[in-house]
VEXMARVEX-598086 format. One line per field, with one value per residue: x, y, z of N, C-alpha, C in turn; residue in one letter; residue number from 1. Coordinates in steps of 0.02 Angstrom, whole numbers. Layout:
n_c1 [X:...]
n_c2 [Y:...]
n_c3 [Z:...]
ca_c1 [X:...]
ca_c2 [Y:...]
ca_c3 [Z:...]
c_c1 [X:...]
c_c2 [Y:...]
c_c3 [Z:...]
tornu [a:...]
lumro [NUM:...]
//
This chain:
n_c1 [3147:3026:2974:2945:2845:2745:2719:2668:2550:2481:2464:2381:2268:2229:2194:2084:1996:1977:1913:1794:1738:1718:1620:1514:1491:1439:1315:1137:1015:920:744:683:773:749:615:633:715:655:586:476:539:587:684:812:968:1062:1172:1170:1118:997:992:911:912:915:791:709:741:689:548:517:526:419:311:283:189:34:-134:-311:-383:-272:-272:-190:-194:-117:-22:128:205:351:452:603:685:751:659:531:534:540:418:326:358:298:168:130:90:127:226:326:449:502:539:633:764:750:789:704:532:380:227:83:-47:-211:-302:-471:-620:-572:-503:-603:-714:-830:-876:-898:-968:-971:-918:-944:-986:-874:-819:-732:-640:-563:-472:-395:-347:-267:-175:-114:-51:44:119:169:256:344:403:466:554:630:695:770:859:935:880:768:602:450:282:156:0:-52:-83:-102:-210:-275:-190:-77:-121:-132:2:69:-7:-104:-233:-416:-474:-400:-358:-274:-172:-59:94:259:410:580:740:893:912:943:1029:981:818:698:634:466:331:226:57:-8:10:-103:-208:-226:-231:-331:-362:-453]
n_c2 [3070:3011:3117:3208:3138:3134:3270:3298:3222:3286:3412:3382:3339:3459:3532:3459:3475:3612:3623:3554:3638:3751:3707:3687:3817:3878:3824:3805:3922:3895:3853:3929:4036:4092:4134:4228:4325:4372:4512:4645:4727:4890:4958:4935:4855:4927:4877:4741:4594:4473:4313:4232:4095:4082:4136:4042:3929:3972:3987:3859:3790:3850:3788:3682:3722:3702:3677:3698:3544:3513:3603:3705:3850:3965:4084:4154:4302:4360:4499:4547:4607:4769:4856:4796:4791:4928:4967:4898:4957:5079:5052:5029:5125:5229:5148:5142:5215:5143:5021:5045:4998:4861:4712:4619:4598:4526:4473:4414:4299:4218:4081:4093:4010:3883:3837:3796:3766:3656:3566:3688:3763:3856:3781:3825:3972:4052:4049:4122:4164:4060:4040:4155:4130:4014:4072:4159:4066:4012:4128:4149:4039:4082:4203:4154:4054:4136:4214:4115:4091:4202:4318:4462:4529:4616:4623:4691:4763:4873:4912:4928:4833:4813:4874:4796:4673:4699:4728:4606:4516:4445:4330:4346:4258:4256:4325:4466:4474:4524:4621:4572:4622:4578:4559:4622:4675:4844:4888:4863:4830:4891:4788:4742:4774:4656:4600:4559:4390:4323:4392:4350:4214:4080:3959:3807]
n_c3 [-1295:-1255:-1183:-1283:-1350:-1250:-1238:-1364:-1362:-1259:-1317:-1427:-1358:-1297:-1410:-1459:-1352:-1358:-1483:-1455:-1357:-1433:-1521:-1432:-1390:-1504:-1518:-1548:-1483:-1331:-1317:-1218:-1214:-1339:-1324:-1221:-1279:-1394:-1475:-1528:-1656:-1698:-1763:-1877:-1924:-2046:-2110:-2123:-2210:-2273:-2342:-2484:-2469:-2330:-2295:-2357:-2279:-2157:-2186:-2225:-2105:-2042:-2100:-2019:-1929:-1839:-1905:-1937:-1963:-2039:-2146:-2189:-2224:-2235:-2327:-2396:-2455:-2517:-2507:-2571:-2665:-2702:-2761:-2734:-2594:-2559:-2613:-2530:-2408:-2422:-2397:-2268:-2179:-2039:-1995:-2086:-2069:-1965:-2015:-2108:-2137:-2142:-2222:-2280:-2316:-2274:-2332:-2256:-2279:-2280:-2348:-2386:-2325:-2289:-2161:-2024:-2097:-2180:-2319:-2380:-2287:-2134:-1980:-1852:-1752:-1767:-1893:-2027:-1940:-1895:-1996:-1984:-1857:-1879:-1965:-1876:-1792:-1881:-1906:-1780:-1768:-1866:-1815:-1702:-1750:-1830:-1733:-1671:-1771:-1765:-1813:-1820:-1796:-1846:-1829:-1925:-1922:-1979:-2137:-2315:-2382:-2505:-2599:-2579:-2626:-2762:-2791:-2769:-2838:-2768:-2748:-2746:-2658:-2544:-2385:-2331:-2193:-2116:-2123:-2112:-2047:-2074:-2011:-1939:-1772:-1725:-1603:-1429:-1379:-1255:-1123:-1125:-1009:-924:-902:-739:-690:-632:-684:-811:-814:-758:-641:-613]
ca_c1 [3099:2963:2948:2916:2781:2696:2703:2625:2484:2449:2445:2323:2211:2207:2162:2019:1954:1961:1863:1731:1711:1696:1557:1463:1478:1401:1253:1076:987:865:678:673:812:713:557:655:751:616:554:452:595:567:744:851:1037:1066:1233:1162:1068:974:991:851:918:897:718:680:748:641:479:509:512:353:262:267:137:-30:-191:-375:-386:-213:-291:-132:-220:-73:23:176:232:414:484:674:716:746:597:474:539:520:346:290:370:251:100:122:76:182:279:376:514:527:565:672:824:737:804:651:464:340:154:52:-118:-240:-355:-538:-663:-537:-504:-668:-767:-840:-921:-912:-1007:-935:-939:-969:-996:-811:-813:-666:-593:-516:-418:-352:-315:-214:-124:-76:-6:100:160:206:313:390:443:508:608:674:738:817:910:971:846:718:541:397:218:120:-69:-66:-61:-151:-219:-294:-130:-33:-148:-112:75:93:-53:-138:-302:-471:-494:-353:-362:-210:-174:-6:160:310:478:631:806:933:900:994:1027:940:756:679:588:400:300:172:3:1:-8:-170:-258:-234:-236:-377:-363:-514]
ca_c2 [3050:3001:3182:3236:3103:3157:3340:3296:3197:3340:3465:3358:3339:3529:3552:3426:3508:3678:3614:3536:3698:3795:3680:3699:3889:3899:3785:3844:3944:3855:3883:3982:4094:4122:4169:4285:4376:4398:4577:4678:4773:4948:4990:4880:4868:4936:4845:4669:4569:4405:4281:4195:4028:4087:4145:3977:3887:3998:3973:3787:3773:3876:3741:3634:3749:3666:3712:3662:3486:3517:3639:3745:3905:4023:4096:4208:4337:4385:4554:4550:4654:4839:4885:4770:4812:4999:4971:4877:5007:5134:5028:5009:5183:5261:5099:5147:5236:5093:4963:5074:4958:4789:4688:4574:4611:4467:4482:4352:4294:4151:4064:4093:3952:3820:3823:3810:3753:3588:3570:3757:3795:3861:3732:3859:4044:4088:4055:4138:4178:4004:4053:4205:4095:3972:4117:4182:4012:4010:4187:4138:3997:4122:4250:4116:4024:4191:4232:4060:4097:4264:4374:4498:4539:4661:4608:4753:4758:4933:4899:4939:4766:4816:4889:4738:4621:4719:4725:4537:4473:4402:4318:4371:4209:4261:4384:4491:4484:4567:4626:4556:4643:4529:4588:4619:4732:4896:4905:4820:4862:4881:4732:4769:4748:4609:4600:4510:4322:4304:4428:4318:4141:4059:3886:3781]
ca_c3 [-1345:-1221:-1165:-1344:-1363:-1201:-1255:-1423:-1341:-1221:-1365:-1465:-1312:-1289:-1473:-1461:-1302:-1385:-1535:-1423:-1325:-1487:-1545:-1382:-1388:-1563:-1523:-1555:-1418:-1306:-1331:-1168:-1236:-1395:-1295:-1181:-1317:-1450:-1465:-1588:-1670:-1737:-1791:-1906:-1943:-2119:-2137:-2125:-2257:-2264:-2407:-2501:-2439:-2259:-2293:-2373:-2219:-2108:-2204:-2225:-2036:-2026:-2125:-1966:-1886:-1844:-1934:-1934:-2007:-2083:-2207:-2208:-2263:-2236:-2384:-2385:-2514:-2490:-2542:-2558:-2711:-2679:-2787:-2698:-2524:-2556:-2626:-2470:-2356:-2433:-2386:-2198:-2138:-2001:-1982:-2139:-2043:-1918:-2052:-2163:-2154:-2141:-2289:-2305:-2293:-2291:-2327:-2231:-2296:-2273:-2396:-2356:-2335:-2277:-2089:-1993:-2145:-2205:-2376:-2395:-2234:-2070:-1931:-1793:-1759:-1778:-1965:-2055:-1884:-1889:-2044:-1952:-1802:-1906:-1990:-1817:-1770:-1928:-1896:-1717:-1785:-1906:-1776:-1655:-1788:-1850:-1677:-1661:-1823:-1753:-1846:-1782:-1834:-1824:-1862:-1934:-1943:-2017:-2205:-2368:-2409:-2576:-2638:-2574:-2671:-2830:-2796:-2771:-2874:-2720:-2772:-2705:-2607:-2488:-2343:-2307:-2121:-2088:-2155:-2061:-2062:-2054:-2016:-1877:-1729:-1719:-1532:-1386:-1358:-1186:-1112:-1106:-948:-937:-853:-686:-710:-609:-724:-877:-805:-706:-628:-583]
c_c1 [3030:2931:2914:2848:2727:2673:2654:2555:2445:2424:2383:2260:2183:2170:2092:1971:1931:1907:1795:1698:1683:1629:1500:1444:1432:1335:1193:1050:932:799:664:712:778:654:578:685:711:582:524:501:573:625:792:920:1043:1125:1225:1106:1049:967:924:852:897:821:683:685:697:570:465:493:442:298:244:211:72:-83:-253:-375:-329:-229:-235:-153:-172:-29:69:201:292:443:557:710:705:680:536:475:516:445:305:299:320:179:86:114:137:237:336:445:544:559:609:730:812:746:750:584:420:266:123:-22:-144:-295:-422:-574:-630:-540:-572:-726:-771:-893:-944:-951:-966:-962:-964:-969:-932:-797:-741:-615:-543:-459:-368:-313:-256:-157:-81:-29:55:147:199:266:366:434:488:567:657:721:790:874:951:940:796:659:497:335:177:50:-91:-38:-118:-160:-235:-233:-81:-56:-128:-37:99:47:-88:-210:-355:-493:-446:-364:-293:-216:-122:53:211:378:526:699:845:922:959:991:979:877:742:632:521:376:242:118:16:-26:-81:-225:-272:-241:-283:-376:-428:-501]
c_c2 [3043:3067:3215:3204:3127:3228:3342:3273:3251:3395:3445:3359:3409:3553:3523:3459:3576:3673:3598:3596:3746:3772:3695:3773:3910:3861:3832:3865:3898:3890:3938:4045:4131:4163:4233:4341:4405:4464:4599:4735:4828:4989:4935:4902:4870:4900:4770:4649:4498:4374:4246:4125:4029:4096:4079:3929:3907:3976:3898:3762:3794:3828:3686:3660:3711:3710:3668:3606:3485:3552:3684:3805:3964:4025:4154:4236:4377:4439:4557:4598:4725:4870:4862:4791:4884:5007:4951:4927:5065:5115:5007:5070:5210:5211:5104:5165:5184:5034:4984:5029:4883:4762:4645:4595:4555:4482:4415:4353:4225:4142:4058:4027:3885:3803:3843:3795:3679:3591:3641:3796:3799:3812:3763:3935:4083:4097:4068:4155:4122:4011:4103:4174:4053:4015:4144:4129:4008:4069:4182:4094:4038:4166:4213:4084:4078:4210:4178:4063:4162:4325:4406:4515:4594:4643:4672:4741:4819:4923:4912:4872:4766:4827:4831:4682:4637:4710:4653:4490:4424:4392:4338:4322:4207:4327:4404:4505:4535:4571:4616:4577:4591:4560:4577:4683:4780:4921:4859:4857:4850:4821:4760:4739:4702:4615:4548:4442:4305:4341:4392:4242:4125:3983:3866:3711]
c_c3 [-1314:-1201:-1225:-1360:-1315:-1216:-1314:-1405:-1304:-1267:-1404:-1421:-1302:-1351:-1478:-1413:-1327:-1438:-1506:-1390:-1376:-1514:-1496:-1380:-1445:-1570:-1525:-1486:-1396:-1322:-1281:-1187:-1293:-1369:-1259:-1222:-1376:-1430:-1531:-1602:-1717:-1762:-1813:-1928:-2019:-2150:-2146:-2173:-2239:-2333:-2421:-2471:-2366:-2252:-2309:-2313:-2167:-2125:-2212:-2155:-2016:-2049:-2074:-1920:-1894:-1877:-1931:-1986:-2058:-2149:-2233:-2251:-2273:-2298:-2366:-2452:-2490:-2535:-2522:-2605:-2686:-2700:-2747:-2624:-2516:-2567:-2564:-2414:-2361:-2418:-2314:-2151:-2102:-1981:-2033:-2112:-1996:-1954:-2110:-2185:-2149:-2212:-2321:-2274:-2319:-2280:-2309:-2247:-2277:-2325:-2360:-2370:-2323:-2202:-2060:-2038:-2163:-2260:-2390:-2342:-2170:-2019:-1866:-1804:-1774:-1852:-1988:-2001:-1875:-1939:-2016:-1894:-1826:-1934:-1932:-1791:-1816:-1917:-1830:-1729:-1822:-1861:-1726:-1692:-1811:-1794:-1663:-1712:-1816:-1784:-1798:-1827:-1805:-1864:-1864:-1960:-1983:-2088:-2253:-2404:-2483:-2620:-2636:-2621:-2743:-2840:-2805:-2810:-2828:-2741:-2722:-2652:-2547:-2451:-2319:-2233:-2098:-2136:-2099:-2085:-2035:-2064:-1951:-1837:-1728:-1647:-1494:-1363:-1284:-1181:-1090:-1041:-968:-883:-799:-707:-693:-646:-790:-873:-747:-700:-595:-554]
tornu [m:s:k:n:i:l:f:s:v:a:l:i:a:l:m:i:t:g:c:n:n:s:t:q:t:s:s:s:p:s:f:d:d:v:l:a:s:r:r:s:i:r:s:y:d:s:t:k:t:i:s:e:a:e:v:r:e:l:l:t:a:v:q:e:a:p:s:w:a:n:q:q:p:t:k:y:y:v:a:m:s:k:e:k:v:e:a:v:q:n:l:v:g:r:n:k:s:r:i:e:h:a:p:v:l:i:v:s:t:f:e:k:g:k:s:g:f:f:d:g:e:p:l:n:e:i:g:e:g:w:g:a:y:d:n:g:l:s:n:c:y:l:i:m:k:a:r:a:m:g:f:d:t:l:i:m:g:m:r:d:s:e:a:l:c:k:l:f:g:i:p:s:n:e:t:v:m:a:v:i:a:l:g:y:r:d:g:e:p:k:q:p:t:h:r:p:f:d:e:v:v:t:f:f]
lumro [1:2:3:4:5:6:7:8:9:10:11:12:13:14:15:16:17:18:19:20:21:22:23:24:25:26:27:28:29:30:31:32:33:34:35:36:37:38:39:40:41:42:43:44:45:46:47:48:49:50:51:52:53:54:55:56:57:58:59:60:61:62:63:64:65:66:67:68:69:70:71:72:73:74:75:76:77:78:79:80:81:82:83:84:85:86:87:88:89:90:91:92:93:94:95:96:97:98:99:100:101:102:103:104:105:106:107:108:109:110:111:112:113:114:115:116:117:118:119:120:121:122:123:124:125:126:127:128:129:130:131:132:133:134:135:136:137:138:139:140:141:142:143:144:145:146:147:148:149:150:151:152:153:154:155:156:157:158:159:160:161:162:163:164:165:166:167:168:169:170:171:172:173:174:175:176:177:178:179:180:181:182:183:184:185:186:187:188:189:190:191:192:193:194:195:196:197:198:199:200:201:202:203:204]
//
């Protein structure tokens, strides 16, 4: 009888250990892992999709990005329906073939006259550049959070901004910055080379 009890206890302990190991294996990647694995992806897996709930989770996290005086000038217009995705694909020039199988395309804009302005006047010579700067910060949060969720991205500056404004009803007080493809990579891309550290960093 005692042998059976000992066997049962040992079996339960193994099951608990297995569950704990499973939990550890499925934990989120570290920030360093996200930085190291993020790439600009130009080929997407056509068999995988992304849900609206996942995009909402992604863009909710992006709202944590900093901005000038917390003006939060960045806006996103999300194409997920087949019709809208195909329409946006036709507005990104030669990138069209690269994002053919990306299930989500996101148009990134910023509201003019907010970041870098006070009482309607620019505070320094950069002017609307601060809106673009804040938009870039938000987009950085987007691509990093996307990678942490297992997704991949491509930020595209080649786009027909006028046509995109018509397609999504984007108001005239917003500047279209980029179109961002969101999906799953089809294969592993090469790691790009980087400029020597001492060429981009100066200590005093």
